[in-house]
N, C-alpha and C positions, 0 to 999 in steps of 0.2 A: 765232213768232206772226205771222199775216198782218195786213195793214193794217186790214181791216174789224174783226177781232177786237181789235186794239190800240185802235182808235178807240172801239169799244163799251166795252171795259174802262175806258178813260180817262174816258169819259162817266159810267159807273156810279160809279167811285171819286170823281170830282170832285163828283158829285151827293150821295154819302153824306157827304163831308167838309163841303160847303157847307150841307147840311141840318142837320148837327150844329152847325156854327158859328153859323148863324142862330138855331137853337133856344137856344143858350147866350146869344147876344146879346139875345134877347127877354126872357130872365130878368132881365137887368140893368135892365129898365124898372121892375121892382118894387123892387129895391135894388141898390146898387153892389156889385161883387165885392170881397171882403175884401182881395185883393191888387191891386185897381184894374185887373184885366184887362178888356179891352174886346172881345175876340174879333173883331177886324177881320181882314180879309185880310192887311193889311200886318203886323199883330202876329203872326199865324200864320207869315207868311213870316220875320219876324225872330226869333221865339222857337222855332219847331219845325222849319221846313224852308225853307232859304234860296232854294230854287228854286220855291217855291209859286206865285209870280206867273207864272213861265214856264209852269208847268203849267196855270194858270188860262186864260191867253190862247192856249194851244196851241203855244207855241214848242217845247215838248217834250211828247211823249205817253208818255214812258217812265214807267211806274209806279214810285214810290219803293220801295226795298227794304223788307223786312219790319220791320226795326228802326225805320226812318223812319216807317212807318205807325203803329207802336206809339208813337213819340215824338209824332206828331200827335194820336193818341188821348189821350195823357197831357195834352198842352196843352189839348185840348178837354174834359178831365175826364170822359172816357167811363166808363160803367159797363162791367162785364165783357161784357155782351151787346152793347152798342154797339161796343166795341172789336173783338169777334169778328166782328160783321157787317162792320165796315170791313176787317178782315183777309181775310175770305172774298171780299168784293167785289174786293179787290186780287189775289186768287188765291193767298193764303197760308193755311197751316193756322192754325186758331184756337188760342188759349191755353187749356189745360185749365182748366175751371171746377170749382167745388165740386159735389158730388153733390146731387141733389134728386129729388123724386118717388119713383118705384119703385126707382131705383138706390140712393137713400139708404136706403130701407126695407130692401133686401136687405143693404146693408152693415151696417146696425144689427142685423139678424138675426144676421149673422156675429159681430158684436161681442158680442151677448148670449150666444150659444153659447160663444164663446171665454172670456168672463168666468166662466162657470160652472165652468170647469176651473182657474181661478186661485185658489190657496189663501191669497191675501193680500188686504187691502183694495184695492178697485178701483172705478173709475167709467168710464162711457162719455161721451165729449165730442164734439160736432160742431164744424164750423168756426165756427158762430155762438157757440161756447162754452156752448151749452145742454148740460146734463147729462141724458142719456137713459137712465140706469140706474146703480144702485150695488148692490154686493153687501152681504150682511149684515155681514161684517167691517168694511167701510167705514162703514156706518151706525153701528155700535157704537163704532168708534174715534173718530169725530168727533161722536158724540152727536147725529145728525141726527134731529129730531123726525119722528114718523110722521103728524102732523096734516096734513090736506089744505090747510090755510091756508098751508103752506110750499111748496106745489107751484110757485107763481109765482116762487120764489127758486132754482129749479133751474138756475142758471147759474154759471159759475166766477167771474164778476164779483161776484155776491152772496155766494158762498161765501167770497171773500177779503175783501170790504169790509163786508158787512152785520154790524153788531154784535149784531143779534137772534139770529143763528146763533152757536153756540159757537166756531166756528173762529177768528174774529178775536180775541175776548178771550183765548182760551186760547193764541194764538200771540204775544200781546203782553203777557205778564205781568210783564216786567221790562224794563230799558233795553236789554239785549243782544238779547232776543227781539224787541222792538219794532223795533230797527234792522235785524235780520235780515228781519223781515216787510216792512219798507219796501223793502229792497233787492230782495226777490223781487217786490214789486209793480211796481217800476220796470223790472226785467229782463223780467218777463212782458209788460208793455205794449209795450216796445220789440221784444221777440221777435215778438209778435203783429203789430205794424205791419210788420216786415220780411217776415214770412211772407205777408202779404196786401197788400203794397204796390200791386199792380195791381187790387185790389178796393176801394180806399178810397173810391170814389165810388158803390159799390153801396148800395142801401137797407139791407141787413142790416148792413153795416159801420157806417153812420151810426147805425143804431138801437142797435147794441152800445155805441158810444161815448157815446150819450145816456144809456145805462144806467150807464156808469162815472161820468159827470158828476153823476148823482143823489147820489153820495156825497161831492161837494165835494173831489175829489182832483186838482184841476188841477195841483198841484205835481208830481204823478207823471207827468201827461200831457205837461207842458211841459219836463221835464228833458231836456237834449240826449242823444242816443244816441251814446255813445262806444264802443259795442261791447264794453264790459267784461264779463268773465265773472263770475258769482257762484257761490259755493259752493252746490251743489244740495241740500245737507243742510239740513233745516228742523227747527224745534223746536216742540213743542206740549205742553200739559198734557193727559195722558190719564188716564182713570179706571182704577184698579186694581180688578179684579172682586172680589178677596178682601176688601179693606178699604174700598172705595168712595172712597178718597182720590185726589187728583189728583197725578200725578208728571210731571216733565218728561222727555220722551223725544225722541230724535232719529230722523228718518226721511228717506228720499229717494224720489223718484219716477222711474219709467221709463215710457216710452210705447211702446205696441204698435200698429202700423197694418198694414193689409192692402195688399199690392202697392205701387204707386207713390204711392198717395194718402196724404196726411198725416192726413186725417179721413174718417170718424170714427175716433177713436183710443181705446184703453183706457189709462187712467192707473193704474199699479199702485204701491202704497205699500209700501216695504220698510224693515224695522228697521235701524238703524245701531248702536245701543249695547245694552248688556245690559238696561237698563230697558225699552227698546222691545221687545226679543225676549221679555221676560217678558209684557208687555202683549199682544203679538201672539199668543203661545202660548195665552193665555187666550181669545183671539178665535177659536181653532181653527186658527191657522196652524201650519205645520210647527214642531216643537219645536226642531230644530236649524237655526237661521237664521244660523249663523256664516258661511256662504258669501256672504251679502249684505253 
């Protein structure tokens, strides 16, 4: 890189960082930061990049490496777009972000077409945990109402926590099933946080956790993530078509995604025990489910 190009890139990168830092600092005029961060140049130097002061005064014009730029973006609590703008300014590839617009529409079209060939209960989920489609076996298995008034609850958060939908009460019908439901809630929240660690300052991420907090489940949000595995098998009371009675069945989920993208994904529900296989067969699923 020649001197003029190096100086130009140095100026652009420093301009981006300082603009973000000042923007964060201005927000503190309305209310203090929860962690008492002040977003000063010295604090950035101490917390994210020990050579920041040298870069500021021009003692060095060497652009920090990619990971350091990411660390600076994390300190500045950047959204995905802000972080990628900073990476591009520094001459690095951006971090792959979630699909949106026409790209998301095309991916959802793929998911809808794929789901039509799946003979088990299935739903399509986006990165915001919105449910963009379910098949008939899914709707019947979980007794999802057809009324339009429930359209606003088409999100995994609501499916798990909202007691107006059948899934929560039917998954917590005794002490053992309630404990299992709680473990899955905690595991799901931690797994989501890990998957989207670099998006936690994005508006969609904040909006989703506002949705979770509606259900007063802070005890699940605040449990430390110890990385523990949970049994992926779940239990629910399902309706027997022949007698209309509710019986306890066990099932598990598998996820299907296209290419390297995690979302949108198709969540497929498979029977685990004989009672579940009987219920699934009545829903039109393959009669011989022994392989699952």
